[in-house]
A tleap script that builds the chain and sets N, CA, C and O, in Angstrom:
source leaprc.protein.ff14SB
mol = sequence {
  NMET PRO CYS LEU GLY ARG ARG ALA ILE ALA
  ALA LEU GLU PHE ALA ILE VAL ALA PRO VAL
  LEU LEU LEU MET LEU LEU GLY MET VAL CYS
  PHE GLY LEU TYR CYS VAL TYR THR HIE GLU
  LEU GLN GLU ILE SER SER SER ALA ALA ARG
  ALA SER VAL ALA GLY LEU ASN GLU THR GLU
  ARG ASP SER LEU ALA ARG GLN PHE VAL ALA
  THR ALA ILE SER ASN SER THR LEU PHE GLN
  ALA GLU ASP LEU THR VAL SER THR GLY THR
  SER GLY THR PRO ALA THR ASP TYR GLU VAL
  THR LEU ALA TYR ASN LEU LYS ASP THR PRO
  ILE PRO MET LEU ALA ASN PHE VAL SER LEU
  GLN LEU GLY ASN ILE SER HIE THR ALA THR
  ILE GLN PHE GLY ASN CTYR
}
set mol.1.N position { 115.053 84.563 116.147 }
set mol.1.CA position { 115.275 85.041 117.408 }
set mol.1.C position { 116.282 84.438 117.956 }
set mol.1.O position { 116.570 84.959 119.033 }
set mol.2.N position { 117.137 83.300 117.589 }
set mol.2.CA position { 118.026 82.806 118.068 }
set mol.2.C position { 119.290 83.808 118.281 }
set mol.2.O position { 120.063 83.809 119.239 }
set mol.3.N position { 119.303 84.753 117.017 }
set mol.3.CA position { 120.148 85.822 116.948 }
set mol.3.C position { 120.070 86.804 118.181 }
set mol.3.O position { 121.088 87.368 118.580 }
set mol.4.N position { 118.959 86.979 118.718 }
set mol.4.CA position { 118.795 88.239 119.658 }
set mol.4.C position { 119.353 87.407 121.147 }
set mol.4.O position { 119.868 88.170 121.965 }
set mol.5.N position { 119.294 86.068 121.508 }
set mol.5.CA position { 119.931 85.515 122.451 }
set mol.5.C position { 121.416 85.422 122.499 }
set mol.5.O position { 122.117 85.583 123.498 }
set mol.6.N position { 121.838 85.117 121.183 }
set mol.6.CA position { 123.380 85.320 121.231 }
set mol.6.C position { 123.668 86.840 121.416 }
set mol.6.O position { 124.721 87.019 122.028 }
set mol.7.N position { 123.086 87.874 121.091 }
set mol.7.CA position { 123.585 88.961 121.609 }
set mol.7.C position { 123.478 89.489 122.981 }
set mol.7.O position { 124.290 90.272 123.473 }
set mol.8.N position { 122.422 89.014 123.580 }
set mol.8.CA position { 122.055 89.265 124.879 }
set mol.8.C position { 123.024 88.448 125.860 }
set mol.8.O position { 123.349 88.996 126.913 }
set mol.9.N position { 123.513 87.128 125.558 }
set mol.9.CA position { 124.652 86.547 125.927 }
set mol.9.C position { 125.872 87.239 126.032 }
set mol.9.O position { 126.522 87.301 127.075 }
set mol.10.N position { 126.286 87.916 124.644 }
set mol.10.CA position { 127.355 88.604 124.325 }
set mol.10.C position { 127.499 89.848 125.415 }
set mol.10.O position { 128.540 90.082 126.029 }
set mol.11.N position { 126.226 90.627 125.547 }
set mol.11.CA position { 126.373 91.409 126.221 }
set mol.11.C position { 126.628 91.512 127.714 }
set mol.11.O position { 127.303 92.343 128.321 }
set mol.12.N position { 125.895 90.419 128.188 }
set mol.12.CA position { 125.994 89.677 129.770 }
set mol.12.C position { 127.468 89.427 129.970 }
set mol.12.O position { 128.029 89.852 130.979 }
set mol.13.N position { 128.189 88.667 128.927 }
set mol.13.CA position { 129.405 88.145 129.150 }
set mol.13.C position { 130.471 89.539 129.180 }
set mol.13.O position { 131.454 89.556 129.921 }
set mol.14.N position { 130.154 90.572 128.357 }
set mol.14.CA position { 130.764 91.832 128.488 }
set mol.14.C position { 130.577 92.616 129.754 }
set mol.14.O position { 131.454 93.320 130.255 }
set mol.15.N position { 129.310 92.435 130.256 }
set mol.15.CA position { 129.146 93.064 131.442 }
set mol.15.C position { 129.700 92.571 132.752 }
set mol.15.O position { 129.681 93.263 133.770 }
set mol.16.N position { 130.213 91.302 132.692 }
set mol.16.CA position { 130.843 90.740 133.684 }
set mol.16.C position { 132.188 90.794 133.633 }
set mol.16.O position { 132.849 90.818 134.670 }
set mol.17.N position { 132.668 90.816 132.587 }
set mol.17.CA position { 134.191 90.611 131.971 }
set mol.17.C position { 134.634 92.709 132.032 }
set mol.17.O position { 135.707 92.985 132.568 }
set mol.18.N position { 134.076 93.483 131.679 }
set mol.18.CA position { 134.402 94.634 131.393 }
set mol.18.C position { 134.961 95.364 132.738 }
set mol.18.O position { 136.040 95.947 132.626 }
set mol.19.N position { 134.248 95.374 134.114 }
set mol.19.CA position { 134.821 95.726 135.138 }
set mol.19.C position { 135.982 95.262 135.435 }
set mol.19.O position { 136.808 96.123 135.736 }
set mol.20.N position { 136.336 94.157 135.453 }
set mol.20.CA position { 137.688 93.264 135.599 }
set mol.20.C position { 138.639 94.006 134.485 }
set mol.20.O position { 139.666 94.517 134.933 }
set mol.21.N position { 138.478 94.077 133.557 }
set mol.21.CA position { 139.447 94.647 132.504 }
set mol.21.C position { 139.716 96.101 132.821 }
set mol.21.O position { 140.860 96.549 132.895 }
set mol.22.N position { 138.531 96.887 133.022 }
set mol.22.CA position { 138.765 98.425 133.425 }
set mol.22.C position { 139.763 98.544 134.725 }
set mol.22.O position { 140.767 99.253 134.778 }
set mol.23.N position { 139.301 97.762 135.672 }
set mol.23.CA position { 140.436 97.646 136.704 }
set mol.23.C position { 141.948 97.498 136.485 }
set mol.23.O position { 142.825 98.298 136.810 }
set mol.24.N position { 142.106 96.050 135.731 }
set mol.24.CA position { 143.271 95.972 135.347 }
set mol.24.C position { 144.017 97.068 134.716 }
set mol.24.O position { 145.075 97.479 135.192 }
set mol.25.N position { 143.508 97.522 133.706 }
set mol.25.CA position { 143.835 98.937 132.735 }
set mol.25.C position { 143.963 99.931 133.925 }
set mol.25.O position { 145.040 100.523 133.847 }
set mol.26.N position { 143.326 100.258 134.853 }
set mol.26.CA position { 143.481 101.319 136.021 }
set mol.26.C position { 144.822 100.705 136.405 }
set mol.26.O position { 145.784 101.444 136.196 }
set mol.27.N position { 145.066 99.595 136.885 }
set mol.27.CA position { 146.269 99.309 137.737 }
set mol.27.C position { 147.734 99.433 136.742 }
set mol.27.O position { 148.802 99.778 137.248 }
set mol.28.N position { 147.630 99.183 135.643 }
set mol.28.CA position { 148.547 99.242 134.738 }
set mol.28.C position { 148.839 100.722 134.530 }
set mol.28.O position { 150.007 101.089 134.402 }
set mol.29.N position { 147.754 101.651 134.487 }
set mol.29.CA position { 148.197 103.266 134.200 }
set mol.29.C position { 148.675 103.595 135.456 }
set mol.29.O position { 149.690 104.290 135.440 }
set mol.30.N position { 148.123 103.219 136.805 }
set mol.30.CA position { 148.877 103.867 138.132 }
set mol.30.C position { 149.995 103.257 138.334 }
set mol.30.O position { 150.893 103.914 138.861 }
set mol.31.N position { 150.230 101.949 138.000 }
set mol.31.CA position { 151.819 101.398 138.250 }
set mol.31.C position { 152.765 102.192 137.561 }
set mol.31.O position { 153.725 102.732 138.109 }
set mol.32.N position { 152.389 102.288 135.908 }
set mol.32.CA position { 153.241 102.749 135.004 }
set mol.32.C position { 153.804 104.320 135.615 }
set mol.32.O position { 154.978 104.668 135.740 }
set mol.33.N position { 152.802 104.963 135.877 }
set mol.33.CA position { 153.052 106.310 136.273 }
set mol.33.C position { 153.974 106.534 137.518 }
set mol.33.O position { 154.891 107.351 137.606 }
set mol.34.N position { 153.486 105.520 138.594 }
set mol.34.CA position { 154.415 105.492 139.490 }
set mol.34.C position { 155.975 105.128 139.395 }
set mol.34.O position { 156.901 105.542 140.092 }
set mol.35.N position { 155.984 104.181 138.263 }
set mol.35.CA position { 157.348 103.795 137.767 }
set mol.35.C position { 158.066 105.014 137.207 }
set mol.35.O position { 159.237 105.291 137.467 }
set mol.36.N position { 157.264 105.717 136.415 }
set mol.36.CA position { 157.612 107.246 135.693 }
set mol.36.C position { 158.423 108.118 136.984 }
set mol.36.O position { 159.616 108.418 137.031 }
set mol.37.N position { 157.572 108.345 137.783 }
set mol.37.CA position { 157.990 109.263 138.947 }
set mol.37.C position { 159.359 108.961 139.536 }
set mol.37.O position { 160.374 109.651 139.630 }
set mol.38.N position { 159.047 107.610 139.935 }
set mol.38.CA position { 160.391 106.906 140.573 }
set mol.38.C position { 161.660 106.707 140.094 }
set mol.38.O position { 162.669 106.546 140.780 }
set mol.39.N position { 161.560 106.726 138.516 }
set mol.39.CA position { 162.594 106.631 137.455 }
set mol.39.C position { 163.261 108.187 137.666 }
set mol.39.O position { 164.439 108.440 137.918 }
set mol.40.N position { 162.368 108.953 137.523 }
set mol.40.CA position { 162.928 110.606 137.239 }
set mol.40.C position { 163.361 110.975 138.795 }
set mol.40.O position { 164.368 111.674 138.909 }
set mol.41.N position { 162.723 110.586 139.924 }
set mol.41.CA position { 163.404 111.041 141.218 }
set mol.41.C position { 164.706 110.477 141.457 }
set mol.41.O position { 165.503 111.070 142.184 }
set mol.42.N position { 165.077 109.040 140.737 }
set mol.42.CA position { 166.309 108.434 141.137 }
set mol.42.C position { 167.181 109.026 140.350 }
set mol.42.O position { 168.267 109.291 140.864 }
set mol.43.N position { 166.961 109.396 138.902 }
set mol.43.CA position { 167.651 110.175 138.114 }
set mol.43.C position { 168.293 111.591 138.709 }
set mol.43.O position { 169.491 111.872 138.721 }
set mol.44.N position { 167.325 112.314 139.141 }
set mol.44.CA position { 167.773 113.359 139.729 }
set mol.44.C position { 168.685 113.407 141.007 }
set mol.44.O position { 169.652 114.149 141.179 }
set mol.45.N position { 168.184 112.471 141.864 }
set mol.45.CA position { 169.185 112.248 142.958 }
set mol.45.C position { 170.412 111.891 142.700 }
set mol.45.O position { 171.347 112.470 143.255 }
set mol.46.N position { 170.575 111.062 141.975 }
set mol.46.CA position { 171.964 110.483 141.262 }
set mol.46.C position { 172.767 111.569 140.687 }
set mol.46.O position { 173.982 111.537 140.877 }
set mol.47.N position { 172.265 112.491 140.032 }
set mol.47.CA position { 172.645 113.429 139.325 }
set mol.47.C position { 173.303 114.618 140.212 }
set mol.47.O position { 174.373 115.211 140.077 }
set mol.48.N position { 172.284 114.744 141.152 }
set mol.48.CA position { 172.527 115.760 142.336 }
set mol.48.C position { 173.844 115.410 143.183 }
set mol.48.O position { 174.689 116.192 143.618 }
set mol.49.N position { 173.789 114.203 143.278 }
set mol.49.CA position { 174.887 113.412 143.993 }
set mol.49.C position { 176.246 113.771 143.086 }
set mol.49.O position { 177.170 114.455 143.527 }
set mol.50.N position { 176.215 113.273 141.925 }
set mol.50.CA position { 177.542 113.649 141.165 }
set mol.50.C position { 177.694 115.110 140.879 }
set mol.50.O position { 178.847 115.432 140.590 }
set mol.51.N position { 177.047 115.810 140.887 }
set mol.51.CA position { 177.140 117.181 140.836 }
set mol.51.C position { 177.776 118.034 142.019 }
set mol.51.O position { 178.291 119.151 141.961 }
set mol.52.N position { 177.572 117.085 143.246 }
set mol.52.CA position { 177.930 117.672 144.573 }
set mol.52.C position { 179.610 117.176 144.991 }
set mol.52.O position { 180.281 117.474 145.979 }
set mol.53.N position { 179.918 116.375 143.895 }
set mol.53.CA position { 181.293 116.215 144.035 }
set mol.53.C position { 182.331 117.028 143.983 }
set mol.53.O position { 183.393 116.830 144.572 }
set mol.54.N position { 182.045 118.066 143.210 }
set mol.54.CA position { 182.702 119.153 142.683 }
set mol.54.C position { 182.881 120.346 144.057 }
set mol.54.O position { 183.527 121.388 143.945 }
set mol.55.N position { 182.164 119.916 145.309 }
set mol.55.CA position { 182.465 120.626 146.199 }
set mol.55.C position { 183.584 120.535 147.253 }
set mol.55.O position { 183.997 119.392 147.448 }
set mol.56.N position { 184.149 121.518 147.965 }
set mol.56.CA position { 185.472 121.217 148.660 }
set mol.56.C position { 185.193 120.802 150.072 }
set mol.56.O position { 185.979 120.221 150.820 }
set mol.57.N position { 183.819 121.225 150.367 }
set mol.57.CA position { 183.404 120.934 151.852 }
set mol.57.C position { 182.344 120.648 151.872 }
set mol.57.O position { 181.906 120.624 150.722 }
set mol.58.N position { 181.195 120.245 153.023 }
set mol.58.CA position { 180.083 119.959 153.166 }
set mol.58.C position { 179.479 121.086 152.785 }
set mol.58.O position { 178.743 120.893 151.818 }
set mol.59.N position { 179.503 122.250 153.190 }
set mol.59.CA position { 178.745 123.274 153.103 }
set mol.59.C position { 178.380 123.388 151.334 }
set mol.59.O position { 177.237 123.398 150.876 }
set mol.60.N position { 179.569 123.462 150.580 }
set mol.60.CA position { 179.553 123.724 149.294 }
set mol.60.C position { 179.132 122.540 148.566 }
set mol.60.O position { 178.589 122.726 147.477 }
set mol.61.N position { 179.313 121.211 149.038 }
set mol.61.CA position { 178.495 120.159 148.255 }
set mol.61.C position { 177.143 120.382 148.648 }
set mol.61.O position { 176.390 120.173 147.696 }
set mol.62.N position { 176.568 120.715 149.651 }
set mol.62.CA position { 174.984 120.805 149.824 }
set mol.62.C position { 174.584 121.580 148.953 }
set mol.62.O position { 173.673 121.252 148.192 }
set mol.63.N position { 175.276 122.938 148.882 }
set mol.63.CA position { 174.935 124.000 147.584 }
set mol.63.C position { 174.746 123.469 146.553 }
set mol.63.O position { 173.615 123.561 146.076 }
set mol.64.N position { 175.556 122.881 145.988 }
set mol.64.CA position { 175.931 122.280 144.815 }
set mol.64.C position { 174.640 121.426 144.396 }
set mol.64.O position { 173.880 121.665 143.458 }
set mol.65.N position { 174.581 120.465 145.237 }
set mol.65.CA position { 173.233 119.249 145.179 }
set mol.65.C position { 171.881 120.033 145.080 }
set mol.65.O position { 171.094 119.910 144.142 }
set mol.66.N position { 171.694 120.911 146.234 }
set mol.66.CA position { 170.511 121.771 146.336 }
set mol.66.C position { 170.370 122.598 144.928 }
set mol.66.O position { 169.279 122.494 144.367 }
set mol.67.N position { 171.018 123.122 144.527 }
set mol.67.CA position { 171.044 124.013 143.412 }
set mol.67.C position { 170.686 123.013 142.166 }
set mol.67.O position { 169.749 123.329 141.434 }
set mol.68.N position { 171.343 121.935 141.941 }
set mol.68.CA position { 170.907 120.953 140.924 }
set mol.68.C position { 169.737 120.580 140.742 }
set mol.68.O position { 169.119 120.686 139.683 }
set mol.69.N position { 169.167 119.912 142.192 }
set mol.69.CA position { 167.797 119.813 142.327 }
set mol.69.C position { 166.626 120.676 142.212 }
set mol.69.O position { 165.515 120.304 141.834 }
set mol.70.N position { 166.979 121.937 142.590 }
set mol.70.CA position { 166.251 123.105 142.146 }
set mol.70.C position { 166.114 123.498 140.694 }
set mol.70.O position { 165.085 124.071 140.333 }
set mol.71.N position { 166.968 123.261 139.937 }
set mol.71.CA position { 166.986 123.360 138.591 }
set mol.71.C position { 166.520 122.405 137.986 }
set mol.71.O position { 165.698 122.757 137.140 }
set mol.72.N position { 166.700 121.255 138.054 }
set mol.72.CA position { 165.979 120.040 137.803 }
set mol.72.C position { 164.727 120.059 137.829 }
set mol.72.O position { 164.151 120.030 136.742 }
set mol.73.N position { 163.922 120.114 139.085 }
set mol.73.CA position { 162.566 120.388 139.467 }
set mol.73.C position { 161.910 121.530 138.663 }
set mol.73.O position { 160.754 121.370 138.272 }
set mol.74.N position { 162.513 122.569 138.416 }
set mol.74.CA position { 162.030 123.670 137.663 }
set mol.74.C position { 161.775 123.210 136.579 }
set mol.74.O position { 160.593 123.300 136.246 }
set mol.75.N position { 162.638 122.615 135.700 }
set mol.75.CA position { 162.753 122.135 134.313 }
set mol.75.C position { 161.631 120.789 134.187 }
set mol.75.O position { 161.326 120.416 133.054 }
set mol.76.N position { 161.163 120.234 135.144 }
set mol.76.CA position { 160.618 118.922 135.120 }
set mol.76.C position { 158.901 119.329 134.656 }
set mol.76.O position { 158.405 120.416 134.957 }
set mol.77.N position { 158.337 118.524 134.084 }
set mol.77.CA position { 157.157 118.688 133.984 }
set mol.77.C position { 156.133 117.929 134.955 }
set mol.77.O position { 154.940 118.168 135.140 }
set mol.78.N position { 157.001 116.881 135.554 }
set mol.78.CA position { 156.158 116.008 136.413 }
set mol.78.C position { 156.350 116.528 138.262 }
set mol.78.O position { 155.484 116.205 139.075 }
set mol.79.N position { 157.293 117.145 138.574 }
set mol.79.CA position { 157.530 117.424 139.879 }
set mol.79.C position { 157.142 118.854 140.254 }
set mol.79.O position { 157.435 119.792 139.512 }
set mol.80.N position { 156.565 119.003 141.260 }
set mol.80.CA position { 156.353 120.255 142.029 }
set mol.80.C position { 157.314 120.369 143.266 }
set mol.80.O position { 157.484 119.471 144.091 }
set mol.81.N position { 158.025 121.820 143.279 }
set mol.81.CA position { 158.858 121.809 144.368 }
set mol.81.C position { 158.525 121.793 145.522 }
set mol.81.O position { 159.248 121.397 146.436 }
set mol.82.N position { 157.135 122.315 145.672 }
set mol.82.CA position { 156.656 122.308 147.330 }
set mol.82.C position { 156.276 120.668 147.775 }
set mol.82.O position { 156.038 120.349 148.940 }
set mol.83.N position { 156.271 120.043 147.025 }
set mol.83.CA position { 156.074 118.461 147.525 }
set mol.83.C position { 157.476 117.485 147.150 }
set mol.83.O position { 157.433 116.290 146.858 }
set mol.84.N position { 158.722 118.345 147.244 }
set mol.84.CA position { 159.717 117.655 147.109 }
set mol.84.C position { 160.611 117.946 148.867 }
set mol.84.O position { 160.520 119.058 149.387 }
set mol.85.N position { 161.248 117.029 149.431 }
set mol.85.CA position { 161.968 117.174 150.405 }
set mol.85.C position { 163.439 116.832 149.826 }
set mol.85.O position { 163.772 115.950 149.034 }
set mol.86.N position { 164.222 117.834 150.493 }
set mol.86.CA position { 165.893 117.205 149.654 }
set mol.86.C position { 166.584 117.254 151.194 }
set mol.86.O position { 166.420 118.151 152.022 }
set mol.87.N position { 167.287 116.207 151.321 }
set mol.87.CA position { 168.400 116.011 152.645 }
set mol.87.C position { 169.575 115.837 152.145 }
set mol.87.O position { 169.442 115.031 151.225 }
set mol.88.N position { 170.878 116.216 152.266 }
set mol.88.CA position { 172.039 115.875 152.111 }
set mol.88.C position { 172.824 115.677 153.335 }
set mol.88.O position { 172.384 116.112 154.399 }
set mol.89.N position { 174.108 114.971 153.272 }
set mol.89.CA position { 174.955 114.964 154.181 }
set mol.89.C position { 176.003 113.648 154.216 }
set mol.89.O position { 175.781 112.652 153.528 }
set mol.90.N position { 176.982 113.746 154.957 }
set mol.90.CA position { 178.231 112.705 154.608 }
set mol.90.C position { 177.770 111.619 155.549 }
set mol.90.O position { 177.098 111.791 156.566 }
set mol.91.N position { 178.311 110.266 154.981 }
set mol.91.CA position { 178.130 109.207 155.795 }
set mol.91.C position { 179.591 108.339 155.758 }
set mol.91.O position { 180.646 108.636 155.198 }
set mol.92.N position { 179.287 107.328 156.453 }
set mol.92.CA position { 180.619 106.569 156.570 }
set mol.92.C position { 181.524 107.086 157.638 }
set mol.92.O position { 181.376 108.237 158.049 }
set mol.93.N position { 182.666 106.121 158.219 }
set mol.93.CA position { 183.654 106.359 159.217 }
set mol.93.C position { 184.882 105.979 158.804 }
set mol.93.O position { 185.184 104.795 158.954 }
set mol.94.N position { 185.773 106.838 158.243 }
set mol.94.CA position { 185.491 108.487 158.541 }
set mol.94.C position { 184.597 108.788 157.361 }
set mol.94.O position { 184.224 107.895 156.600 }
set mol.95.N position { 184.240 110.123 157.210 }
set mol.95.CA position { 183.163 110.515 156.427 }
set mol.95.C position { 183.698 110.599 154.887 }
set mol.95.O position { 184.277 111.624 154.528 }
set mol.96.N position { 183.484 109.426 153.903 }
set mol.96.CA position { 184.080 109.343 152.743 }
set mol.96.C position { 182.851 109.321 151.725 }
set mol.96.O position { 183.042 109.182 150.517 }
set mol.97.N position { 181.798 109.440 152.184 }
set mol.97.CA position { 180.922 109.486 150.876 }
set mol.97.C position { 179.457 110.454 151.225 }
set mol.97.O position { 178.918 110.516 152.330 }
set mol.98.N position { 179.039 111.107 150.072 }
set mol.98.CA position { 178.147 112.062 150.354 }
set mol.98.C position { 176.644 111.481 149.913 }
set mol.98.O position { 176.395 110.880 148.868 }
set mol.99.N position { 175.774 111.794 150.909 }
set mol.99.CA position { 174.377 111.109 150.189 }
set mol.99.C position { 173.311 112.374 149.804 }
set mol.99.O position { 173.173 113.331 150.566 }
set mol.100.N position { 172.748 112.279 148.823 }
set mol.100.CA position { 171.350 113.141 148.642 }
set mol.100.C position { 170.323 112.269 148.500 }
set mol.100.O position { 170.303 111.338 147.696 }
set mol.101.N position { 169.274 112.623 149.448 }
set mol.101.CA position { 168.071 112.058 149.409 }
set mol.101.C position { 166.915 112.745 149.109 }
set mol.101.O position { 166.598 113.721 149.790 }
set mol.102.N position { 166.232 112.367 148.173 }
set mol.102.CA position { 165.020 113.187 147.518 }
set mol.102.C position { 163.595 112.155 147.965 }
set mol.102.O position { 163.520 110.944 147.753 }
set mol.103.N position { 162.635 112.939 148.567 }
set mol.103.CA position { 161.586 112.455 149.125 }
set mol.103.C position { 160.293 113.322 148.483 }
set mol.103.O position { 160.177 114.505 148.800 }
set mol.104.N position { 159.413 112.751 147.652 }
set mol.104.CA position { 158.393 113.492 146.776 }
set mol.104.C position { 157.025 112.631 147.573 }
set mol.104.O position { 156.853 111.424 147.740 }
set mol.105.N position { 156.271 113.687 147.919 }
set mol.105.CA position { 154.911 113.303 148.166 }
set mol.105.C position { 153.802 113.342 146.859 }
set mol.105.O position { 153.609 114.402 146.263 }
set mol.106.N position { 153.254 112.369 146.561 }
set mol.106.CA position { 152.612 111.995 145.255 }
set mol.106.C position { 151.307 112.754 145.542 }
set mol.106.O position { 150.714 112.862 144.469 }
set mol.107.N position { 150.589 113.342 146.567 }
set mol.107.CA position { 149.449 113.807 146.753 }
set mol.107.C position { 148.917 114.648 145.448 }
set mol.107.O position { 147.831 114.357 144.945 }
set mol.108.N position { 149.633 115.577 144.988 }
set mol.108.CA position { 149.258 116.331 143.865 }
set mol.108.C position { 149.326 115.950 142.473 }
set mol.108.O position { 149.483 116.743 141.544 }
set mol.109.N position { 149.155 114.244 142.339 }
set mol.109.CA position { 149.555 113.569 141.061 }
set mol.109.C position { 148.214 112.617 141.275 }
set mol.109.O position { 147.732 112.265 142.351 }
set mol.110.N position { 147.707 112.272 139.808 }
set mol.110.CA position { 146.746 111.130 139.508 }
set mol.110.C position { 146.984 110.115 140.086 }
set mol.110.O position { 146.104 109.256 140.142 }
set mol.111.N position { 148.250 109.901 140.692 }
set mol.111.CA position { 148.319 108.342 141.216 }
set mol.111.C position { 147.652 108.046 142.460 }
set mol.111.O position { 147.063 106.965 142.496 }
set mol.112.N position { 147.618 108.806 143.531 }
set mol.112.CA position { 146.798 108.523 144.670 }
set mol.112.C position { 145.320 108.027 144.300 }
set mol.112.O position { 144.776 107.009 144.727 }
set mol.113.N position { 144.828 108.906 143.471 }
set mol.113.CA position { 143.370 108.673 142.842 }
set mol.113.C position { 143.062 107.233 142.321 }
set mol.113.O position { 142.177 106.403 142.529 }
set mol.114.N position { 144.345 107.317 141.442 }
set mol.114.CA position { 143.764 105.757 140.776 }
set mol.114.C position { 144.394 104.772 141.585 }
set mol.114.O position { 144.011 103.669 141.196 }
set mol.115.N position { 145.210 104.671 142.564 }
set mol.115.CA position { 145.395 103.806 143.379 }
set mol.115.C position { 144.395 103.479 144.288 }
set mol.115.O position { 144.362 102.344 144.763 }
set mol.116.N position { 143.502 104.398 144.623 }
set mol.116.CA position { 142.385 103.817 145.343 }
set mol.116.C position { 141.557 103.136 144.678 }
set mol.116.O position { 140.878 102.375 145.367 }
set mol.117.N position { 141.303 103.126 143.261 }
set mol.117.CA position { 140.441 102.059 142.586 }
set mol.117.C position { 140.884 100.608 142.771 }
set mol.117.O position { 140.110 99.688 143.035 }
set mol.118.N position { 142.284 100.484 142.598 }
set mol.118.CA position { 142.952 99.168 142.755 }
set mol.118.C position { 143.609 98.838 144.271 }
set mol.118.O position { 144.409 97.931 144.497 }
set mol.119.N position { 143.103 99.746 145.203 }
set mol.119.CA position { 143.685 99.146 146.555 }
set mol.119.C position { 145.200 98.939 146.395 }
set mol.119.O position { 145.706 97.818 146.338 }
set mol.120.N position { 145.938 100.164 146.323 }
set mol.120.CA position { 147.223 100.177 146.136 }
set mol.120.C position { 147.584 101.404 147.445 }
set mol.120.O position { 146.754 102.278 147.701 }
set mol.121.N position { 148.776 101.321 148.112 }
set mol.121.CA position { 148.923 102.268 148.557 }
set mol.121.C position { 150.330 102.993 148.203 }
set mol.121.O position { 151.463 102.592 148.472 }
set mol.122.N position { 149.976 104.059 147.591 }
set mol.122.CA position { 151.084 104.726 146.723 }
set mol.122.C position { 151.219 106.101 147.276 }
set mol.122.O position { 150.635 106.885 146.527 }
set mol.123.N position { 151.693 106.624 148.168 }
set mol.123.CA position { 151.689 108.147 148.813 }
set mol.123.C position { 152.904 108.792 148.459 }
set mol.123.O position { 152.974 109.906 147.940 }
set mol.124.N position { 154.030 107.921 148.810 }
set mol.124.CA position { 155.370 109.065 148.980 }
set mol.124.C position { 156.611 107.889 148.201 }
set mol.124.O position { 156.673 106.672 148.378 }
set mol.125.N position { 157.244 108.509 147.575 }
set mol.125.CA position { 158.718 107.821 147.235 }
set mol.125.C position { 159.880 108.475 147.447 }
set mol.125.O position { 159.730 109.696 147.403 }
set mol.126.N position { 160.827 108.165 147.632 }
set mol.126.CA position { 162.325 108.505 148.081 }
set mol.126.C position { 163.156 107.719 147.404 }
set mol.126.O position { 162.903 106.566 147.058 }
set mol.127.N position { 164.235 108.360 147.185 }
set mol.127.CA position { 165.583 107.852 146.706 }
set mol.127.C position { 166.707 108.334 147.498 }
set mol.127.O position { 166.753 109.496 147.901 }
set mol.128.N position { 167.671 107.419 147.746 }
set mol.128.CA position { 168.913 107.952 148.225 }
set mol.128.C position { 169.966 107.569 147.085 }
set mol.128.O position { 169.925 106.455 146.562 }
set mol.129.N position { 171.001 108.620 146.684 }
set mol.129.CA position { 172.000 108.426 145.992 }
set mol.129.C position { 173.307 108.706 146.843 }
set mol.129.O position { 173.378 109.738 147.510 }
set mol.130.N position { 174.321 107.802 146.820 }
set mol.130.CA position { 175.384 107.862 147.699 }
set mol.130.C position { 176.693 107.722 146.679 }
set mol.130.O position { 176.890 106.769 145.925 }
set mol.131.N position { 177.550 108.905 146.831 }
set mol.131.CA position { 178.870 108.990 145.964 }
set mol.131.C position { 179.974 109.213 146.702 }
set mol.131.O position { 179.864 110.047 147.600 }
set mol.132.N position { 181.079 108.640 146.538 }
set mol.132.CA position { 182.410 108.783 147.241 }
set mol.132.C position { 183.267 110.222 146.615 }
set mol.132.O position { 183.604 110.487 145.461 }
set mol.133.N position { 183.405 110.820 147.611 }
set mol.133.CA position { 184.546 112.043 147.453 }
set mol.133.C position { 185.524 111.998 147.806 }
set mol.133.O position { 185.653 111.457 148.904 }
set mol.134.N position { 186.656 112.469 147.186 }
set mol.134.CA position { 188.215 112.101 147.461 }
set mol.134.C position { 188.531 111.004 147.556 }
set mol.134.O position { 187.698 110.110 147.412 }
set mol.135.N position { 189.825 110.745 147.826 }
set mol.135.CA position { 190.735 109.685 147.820 }
set mol.135.C position { 190.400 108.751 146.668 }
set mol.135.O position { 190.165 107.563 146.886 }
set mol.136.N position { 190.373 109.334 145.299 }
set mol.136.CA position { 190.287 108.588 144.505 }
set mol.136.C position { 191.376 107.820 143.916 }
set mol.136.O position { 191.144 107.005 143.022 }
savepdb mol mol.pdb
quit
C-alpha cells in the first residue's frame, strides 16, 4: 500500500507543476517565433535600404526598395504581402539619408494566439533601416 501513496503524491505534484511548465513552454515558443519574425523583417528592411542606394533620385530609390521588398516577401515562407506596409523616404537636413520602414501585422500568424495564453501583447512589428546616399 505505501507504493500507491507515493504514486498518488507523484501524480498530484505533476498536476500542480504541469500547467506552469506548459505556460513556460508556450511563452518560449511564442517569444521565439516573435524573434524570428522580427529578425527576418529587419533583414529585409536593411537589404531594401541597401538596394535603394543604386537609385539616382527619390522615385528610383523608392521603386528599387519596394521591388526588393516585394521579391523578398514573395520568396518568404513567413510573411504575407497583404499584412505588410512599406514606407520609404529621405531624412536629414539636407536630405542625405534614405529610410525604408517595414511594418508587419502578426494577426495571421500563431503568435497572437500563443501570446494570449501567456498574457503578452504582440500584435505588430516594425523596423526602419537608414542608409546614406551620395557624398561617400
